[in-house]
GULO-708039 format. One line per field, with one value per residue (C-alpha): x, y, z. Coordinates in Angstrom, 1 decimal, m for minus. Layout:
east	c(X  ...)
north	c(Y  ...)
up	c(Z  ...)
end
This chain:
east	c(m15.9  m15.7  m12.9  m11.7  m10.8  m8.6  m6.2  m3.4  m4.7  m7.8  m7.1  m5.4  m8.4  m10.6  m8.7  m8.9  m12.2  m12.5  m10.4  m12.8  m10.1  m11.7  m14.9  m16.4  m17.0  m13.8  m12.1  m13.2  m12.6  m9.2  m8.3  m9.8  m7.7  m4.7  m5.7  m6.3  m3.0  m1.1  m3.3  m1.1  0.5  0.9  m0.2  3.0  2.9  m0.6  m0.2  3.0  0.6  m1.6  1.1  2.4  m1.1  m1.3  m4.3  m2.7  0.3  3.2  2.3  m1.5  0.0  2.4  m0.3  m2.7  0.1  0.3  m2.9  m4.0  m7.4  m8.7  m8.2  m7.5  m10.4  m11.2  m14.3  m13.6  m10.1  m8.1  m5.0  m1.9  1.3  3.1  4.7  6.1  5.4  5.3  4.9  1.2  0.2  0.9  1.0  m0.3  m0.6  m4.1  m6.5  m10.3  m12.3  m14.7  m12.7  m9.8  m7.1  m4.0  m4.0  m1.9  m4.1  m2.6  m4.6  m4.8  m6.2  m10.4  m11.9  m15.4  m17.5  m18.7  m14.8  m14.7  m17.9  m15.6  m13.1  m15.2  m15.6  m12.1  m11.9  m14.6  m12.1  m9.7  m12.0  m11.3  m7.2  m6.0  m2.7  0.1  2.1  m0.5  m2.0  m5.4  m6.4  m9.8  m11.5  m11.4  m13.4  m13.9  m13.9  m12.8  m12.4  m9.7  m9.8  m8.2  m7.2  m6.6  m4.4  m3.7  m0.6  2.1  5.9  9.4  11.8  11.3  13.3  15.2  16.3  17.4  19.2  20.9  22.9  24.1  23.5  20.8  22.1  20.9  19.0  17.0  16.5  15.1  12.8  11.5  10.8  8.9  6.7  5.7  5.3  2.7  0.8  0.8  m0.7  m3.6  m4.6  m4.2  m6.9  m9.3  m8.2  m6.2  m3.1  m0.3  1.2  3.9  6.1  9.2  11.5  9.8  6.2  7.8  8.4  10.1  8.8  11.2  10.2  11.3  7.6  7.5  4.5  3.2  2.4  0.6  m2.0  m4.7  m3.1  m2.3  m5.9  m6.7  m4.0  m5.3  m9.1  m9.8  m9.3  m12.9  m13.2  m9.7  m9.5  m6.4  m5.5  m3.3  0.0  m0.3  m0.4  2.8  4.6  3.7  4.9  8.3  9.0  8.5  10.7  13.6  11.2  8.3  7.6  7.9  4.6  3.5  6.0  4.3  0.9  0.4  m3.0  m2.1  m1.4  m1.0  m0.4  2.7  3.9  4.0  6.2  8.8  8.8  9.3  12.2  13.9  13.5  15.2  17.8  18.2  18.6  20.9  23.7  22.4  21.7  18.6  18.7  19.6  20.9  22.2  20.3  17.7  13.8  13.6  16.9  15.4  12.3  14.1  16.6  13.4  12.2  15.3  18.2  19.7  21.1  24.3  24.5  24.1  27.3  29.6  28.2  27.3  29.2  28.2  24.3  23.7  23.1  19.4  18.3  20.0  17.8  14.8  15.8  16.2  13.0  11.0  12.5  12.2  10.8  8.0  5.2  4.8  8.6  7.9  6.3  2.9  1.7  3.4  2.5  4.8  7.4  6.8  7.4  10.7  11.6  10.9  13.7  16.3  15.2  16.9  16.4  20.3  21.7  18.2  16.8  17.6  15.8  12.3  12.0  10.5  7.3  7.1  7.6  5.0  2.5  2.6  2.6  0.1  m2.0  m1.3  m2.3  m5.7  m6.6  m10.0  m10.6  m12.9  m12.6  m15.9  m18.1  m18.3  m15.7  m13.6  m13.6  m11.4  m12.1  m14.1  m15.9  m14.7  m18.2  m18.4  m19.1  m15.4  m13.8  m10.2  m7.6  m6.9  m3.7  m1.7  m0.7  2.5  5.5  7.2  5.7  6.0  3.5  2.4  5.4  8.7  8.7  10.5  12.9  12.7  14.7  18.0  17.7  13.9  12.5  9.3  8.2  8.4  5.0  4.6  5.3  8.6  9.4  8.7  10.4  13.5  13.6  13.4  16.5  16.7  16.2  19.0  19.7  18.4  21.3  20.8  20.6  24.2  23.7  25.2  28.0  28.2  30.1  28.2  28.7  27.7  25.3  26.3  24.2  23.4  22.1  20.1  16.4  14.6  10.7  8.4  11.7  9.5  6.7  6.1  3.0  0.8  0.1  m3.3  m4.7  m4.5  m0.9  m0.1  m2.2  m0.6  m2.4  m2.6  m4.0  m6.7  m7.6  m7.9  m9.9  m12.7  m12.8  m13.7  m16.1  m18.0  m18.3  m19.6  m22.0  m23.2  m23.6  m25.8  m28.4  m28.4  m29.4  m31.7  m33.7  m33.6  m35.5)
north	c(m52.0  m51.6  m49.7  m53.2  m54.6  m51.6  m52.1  m49.5  m47.9  m46.8  m43.0  m43.2  m44.5  m42.2  m39.0  m40.5  m40.6  m36.9  m35.5  m36.2  m37.6  m40.7  m42.4  m44.2  m47.3  m47.1  m46.7  m49.4  m51.8  m50.8  m51.1  m54.1  m55.9  m54.4  m55.2  m59.0  m59.2  m57.3  m57.2  m55.8  m52.8  m49.4  m46.1  m45.6  m48.8  m48.2  m44.6  m46.2  m48.6  m46.2  m44.1  m47.1  m48.0  m44.3  m43.5  m41.1  m38.7  m38.3  m34.9  m36.1  m38.8  m37.1  m34.7  m37.0  m38.7  m35.3  m35.5  m32.8  m33.5  m30.2  m28.1  m31.1  m30.3  m26.6  m26.3  m28.6  m28.4  m31.7  m30.4  m32.8  m31.3  m28.3  m26.2  m23.7  m20.9  m17.4  m13.9  m14.4  m17.8  m21.3  m22.7  m26.1  m28.5  m29.4  m31.5  m30.3  m33.0  m30.9  m31.0  m33.4  m30.9  m29.3  m26.1  m24.3  m23.0  m20.5  m20.5  m17.2  m16.4  m15.9  m12.4  m12.3  m13.6  m10.1  m9.8  m13.2  m11.9  m8.7  m10.7  m13.1  m9.9  m10.1  m13.3  m12.7  m9.8  m12.4  m14.2  m11.7  m11.7  m14.5  m13.9  m17.0  m15.1  m14.4  m17.6  m16.5  m16.3  m18.4  m19.2  m17.9  m19.6  m20.0  m23.3  m24.7  m21.6  m20.3  m18.5  m19.9  m18.5  m20.6  m20.4  m23.5  m25.1  m24.3  m25.8  m24.3  m22.6  m19.2  m16.2  m15.9  m19.3  m18.6  m15.7  m17.4  m19.1  m16.2  m13.3  m13.7  m12.8  m9.1  m10.7  m13.5  m11.0  m8.4  m11.4  m12.4  m8.5  m8.1  m11.3  m9.7  m6.4  m7.8  m10.0  m7.0  m4.7  m7.1  m6.9  m3.3  m2.8  m5.1  m2.4  m5.2  m4.5  m7.1  m5.1  m7.4  m8.2  m9.4  m12.4  m15.3  m14.4  m14.7  m18.5  m19.6  m22.7  m25.5  m23.2  m19.9  m19.0  m16.5  m17.0  m14.1  m15.5  m14.5  m12.3  m10.9  m10.8  m7.1  m6.3  m7.7  m5.5  m2.7  m3.0  m0.2  m2.0  m2.5  m4.8  m6.2  m9.9  m9.9  m9.2  m6.3  m8.7  m10.6  m7.1  m6.0  m9.1  m8.9  m5.4  m6.2  m9.2  m6.7  m3.9  m4.8  m4.3  m1.8  1.5  4.6  5.4  2.3  2.1  5.5  4.3  0.5  0.6  3.0  0.5  1.9  0.4  3.0  1.1  m2.4  m0.7  0.4  m3.3  m4.6  m2.1  m3.4  m7.2  m6.3  m4.6  m7.7  m10.0  m7.8  m7.2  m10.4  m8.2  m6.0  m2.2  m1.4  m4.9  m3.4  m1.8  m2.1  m2.2  1.7  2.3  0.5  2.5  5.3  4.5  3.8  7.3  9.4  7.5  6.1  2.5  1.6  2.2  m1.1  m0.2  0.0  m3.8  m5.3  m3.4  m5.9  m4.6  m2.4  1.2  0.9  m1.6  0.3  3.1  1.1  0.1  3.8  4.8  2.1  2.8  6.7  8.3  10.0  8.1  10.7  10.0  6.1  4.5  5.9  2.1  m1.7  m1.8  1.0  m0.7  m3.9  m2.2  m0.5  m4.0  m6.3  m5.0  m5.6  m9.2  m12.1  m16.0  m16.4  m19.8  m21.7  m20.7  m23.7  m25.8  m24.5  m20.7  m20.4  m22.6  m19.9  m17.0  m18.3  m18.8  m15.2  m13.6  m16.0  m14.5  m11.3  m11.2  m12.9  m10.7  m9.1  m5.6  m5.8  m9.6  m11.1  m11.5  m15.5  m17.7  m19.1  m22.3  m25.2  m23.5  m25.4  m23.8  m24.2  m24.2  m20.8  m19.2  m18.5  m20.0  m20.9  m23.3  m26.8  m27.2  m30.9  m32.4  m31.2  m33.4  m31.0  m29.7  m26.1  m23.7  m20.0  m18.5  m19.3  m18.1  m15.1  m14.7  m11.9  m9.0  m8.8  m6.3  m5.8  m4.5  m2.6  m0.8  3.1  4.8  7.3  10.0  8.7  8.7  12.0  13.4  11.4  13.5  16.5  18.5  18.2  21.5  23.6  22.9  26.2  27.3  27.4  30.2  30.4  29.7  32.1  30.1  30.9  29.7  28.1  30.3  28.9  30.6  31.0  28.9  31.8  33.3  30.6  31.0  27.5  27.8  26.6  26.3  28.3  26.4  23.7  21.3  20.7  16.8  15.7  13.6  10.1  10.8  12.0  8.8  6.4  3.0  1.6  4.8  5.1  1.3  2.3  5.4  3.6  0.9  3.3  5.2  2.2  1.6  4.9  4.7  1.0  2.6  5.4  3.0  0.8  3.9  4.7  1.8  2.0  5.9)
up	c(21.4  25.2  27.1  28.8  25.0  24.6  27.4  27.4  24.4  25.8  26.2  22.5  21.0  22.7  21.8  18.3  17.9  19.3  16.9  14.1  11.7  10.8  10.6  13.5  12.0  10.0  13.0  15.4  12.7  12.2  15.8  16.4  14.1  15.2  19.2  18.2  16.9  19.7  22.9  25.2  22.8  23.8  22.3  20.8  18.9  17.7  16.3  14.2  13.0  11.6  10.0  8.6  7.1  5.8  7.9  10.0  9.0  11.6  12.2  13.6  15.1  16.8  18.2  19.4  21.5  23.1  24.2  21.6  19.7  18.5  15.5  13.3  10.8  10.1  7.9  4.9  5.3  7.5  8.6  7.5  8.2  9.9  7.3  9.5  11.7  10.6  12.2  12.1  12.7  12.1  8.4  7.9  4.5  4.2  2.2  1.3  1.4  m0.8  m3.9  m3.2  m3.6  m1.6  0.4  2.5  5.7  8.0  11.4  13.4  16.6  16.8  17.1  15.9  13.3  11.8  10.8  8.8  6.5  5.8  5.1  2.6  0.7  m0.1  m1.3  m4.0  m5.1  m5.7  m8.2  m10.9  m10.3  m12.6  m13.3  m13.3  m10.6  m8.2  m5.6  m4.8  m1.4  m1.7  1.8  5.4  8.0  11.8  13.3  16.5  18.0  15.2  12.3  8.9  5.7  2.8  m0.5  m2.9  m2.0  m4.7  m4.5  m4.9  m2.9  m1.6  m2.8  0.2  0.2  m3.3  m2.3  0.7  m2.3  m3.7  m5.8  m8.5  m11.8  m12.9  m15.9  m13.9  m11.3  m13.5  m14.8  m11.7  m10.8  m14.2  m13.2  m9.7  m11.2  m13.8  m10.8  m8.7  m11.2  m11.9  m8.0  m8.0  m10.5  m8.3  m5.1  m3.5  m1.9  m1.1  1.6  2.7  m0.1  0.8  m0.5  2.2  0.4  m3.2  m4.4  m7.4  m8.8  m11.2  m14.3  m12.5  m12.2  m9.2  m7.0  m4.9  m1.5  1.4  m0.8  1.3  4.5  3.7  2.9  6.3  8.2  6.6  7.9  10.7  14.5  15.1  11.5  11.6  11.7  12.8  16.2  17.4  18.2  14.8  13.2  15.2  14.7  11.0  10.4  12.2  10.3  7.0  8.3  5.7  2.8  4.4  2.7  4.6  4.3  5.9  8.5  9.7  9.1  9.1  7.7  4.7  2.4  m1.6  m4.8  m4.6  m1.1  m3.4  m5.8  m3.0  m1.5  m5.0  m5.3  m1.9  m3.2  m6.5  m4.3  m2.3  m5.2  m7.0  m4.3  m1.8  1.0  2.2  1.7  5.4  6.8  10.0  13.1  15.3  14.4  15.1  13.2  10.2  10.3  10.3  7.5  5.2  5.8  5.5  4.8  1.1  0.8  m0.3  m4.0  m5.9  m8.0  m4.8  m3.8  m7.5  m10.3  m12.9  m12.7  m15.7  m14.7  m16.5  m14.3  m11.2  m12.3  m12.2  m8.7  m7.3  m8.8  m6.9  m3.8  m3.7  m0.3  m1.8  m3.7  m6.2  m7.7  m8.2  m11.0  m12.0  m11.7  m11.3  m15.3  m16.3  m13.9  m15.5  m19.0  m17.8  m16.3  m19.5  m22.2  m19.2  m18.2  m20.0  m19.5  m18.9  m18.3  m17.6  m21.2  m22.6  m19.8  m18.5  m18.7  m22.1  m20.7  m17.8  m19.9  m23.0  m20.3  m18.8  m22.1  m23.8  m20.5  m21.0  m25.0  m24.1  m21.3  m21.3  m21.1  m18.3  m16.0  m16.4  m12.5  m13.2  m12.3  m15.4  m16.9  m15.0  m11.8  m9.0  m6.2  m2.1  m1.3  0.1  m3.6  m4.2  m7.1  m7.4  m9.6  m8.5  m8.5  m9.0  m5.7  m4.8  m4.1  m1.9  1.4  0.9  2.3  1.6  3.1  5.1  8.7  9.0  11.4  14.2  13.2  15.2  18.2  18.0  21.1  21.8  18.4  18.4  18.3  15.7  17.6  18.8  15.0  14.5  17.8  16.3  13.3  14.8  16.3  19.8  21.9  22.7  26.6  28.5  31.1  34.7  36.5  38.5  42.0  44.5  46.5  50.0  52.8  55.8  58.7  62.1  64.0  67.8  70.2  72.3  69.5  68.0  67.9  68.2  67.7  70.5  73.0  75.4  75.3  77.8  77.3  80.1  80.8  81.2  84.1  82.3  81.7  85.4  86.5  84.3  83.1  87.1  88.5  85.6  86.3  89.9  89.2  86.9  89.7  92.5  90.0  89.2  93.1  93.8  90.9  92.6  96.0  94.7  92.8  96.2  98.1  95.6  96.0  99.8  99.8)
end
C-alpha cells in the first residue's frame, strides 16, 4: 500500500505499524478495505472503525492519535487498557499472547538489566506460595526502555473503597484479617515480606475472598541501593503513600522489612476497618511518622463501642511499637482472629465457598512445599509458574492509586526524626552587655590616622593625559634624530 493511497490517514497508519500491535499483512488488508469505502476519511474515523471492529481498544486508539507508538508490547504482554496510576508507576490491563490469559502489568522506570535478574529470583520464590489470598508476583522484565512487573489480573473492590461505604462489621473485619494473616504467613515462610500492606493493596471479591495485591514490591524496595530495581523517587513515593499503615521500624529504615512489620500494618488495616479511619488520620507526613513511633491511636472503644473487647485486644497487640511485643508470627495472629470471625449477613450467599476453599487448602497443605510447579499452573516462558484465572469482567488492577497524603512535603531524614524525639537543649543565657552612653569626642582631641600624611603625586599625574602624550611624542622624535645621526657617522 503506497503512501498516496492513505490520504490523510498516512501518519496514523505508519504509527500503527510501528506500534507492533497488528501483523503487517492483517493491518494492510483492514486499512485497504476501510479506505476503499471511505477514501477521504480522517485518522479519527479510522481509529473509531478499528475500535468498533475490536481490532484496537479505546486506550490504544487514543494513544496512537496522540502520536505515541512505543510501549504497547512489553515482552509477552500487550497493553490493552490503563487501570490507574499508583505511587510507583502506571498499572495496565494486559493480555499475554503466550498463555492467552489476562494480567495486571505495572510499568516502572528502567535502571539496569542486572537488577531485573535479581528480581527474577523473587519470582521463583513465589512459586511455592500457594494460598487463595496471595496474588503471586509472576514476571519481571525489561522492554522498550522500561521495567515491568506482572501479576494475574483479579477482580473485585479494593478495601479502601469498601471502607469508604462505612465501617466493616467486627466479625467480617476479623474474617478479612484472618485471611490476610494466613496469606502473609505462607509467604513469610519463604522469606517473602510484603512491606506495603494497606487497604488499597487488599481486594475483596464477590465471595468475600481477600486478595493481597502488589506482593513483590516490598521485596524490591528492601534490596540494597546498588541492587534495587526501583528508582529512588519511586521508593520515596511508595513509602509516602503507605504512611498510614507503616510500621515504626520501616519508617526509620525503609529497607528494614520484617514479618513483624507486616503484623503492625495488618493491625492498622484492621483498626481502619473497625473505626472507619486510619490510626493517625491527621497531620503532615512527618507528624504521622512520629505518631507511629511514639503515640497511641484513639481507642477503638471511643470510635466503635460495638467492637468486642477480645478483638480490640488483638488489634492493640498487632500495633505494639516494639516488634517483640507483637505476635510470634502471622499464623499465631490468625489463630487469635479466627474465633472472632463470623460470616454475618453474607453467610447465606457466597462466603461459605470462600471459607471452605481456604480451610480445604489449609488441611491439605504439604509440610514442605514441592519445588515443582503444581498441577494446573502454566508457564509464562521464563520458568515462573502461575495460576490461570478466568478472564475478568471488570477492569481492576493490582492496586488502586493511593492519593498523596495531605500536607506532604519533603520526607524528613533519620537524623531529623531522632532529633525531633530529643528535648531541645536549654538556651544558654547571653552575657549582659554593658550599656554606656555615647560620649561625643571633642573635635580638637579626635585623632585621625594618617591625617598628617600628604601623598606625593607622580610625574604622570602632574602632566596629565595631554602632557604625557606630548612627552611621548618628543621622546620618539629624539630617538629618531639620534638614529639618523648615528647613520651619518
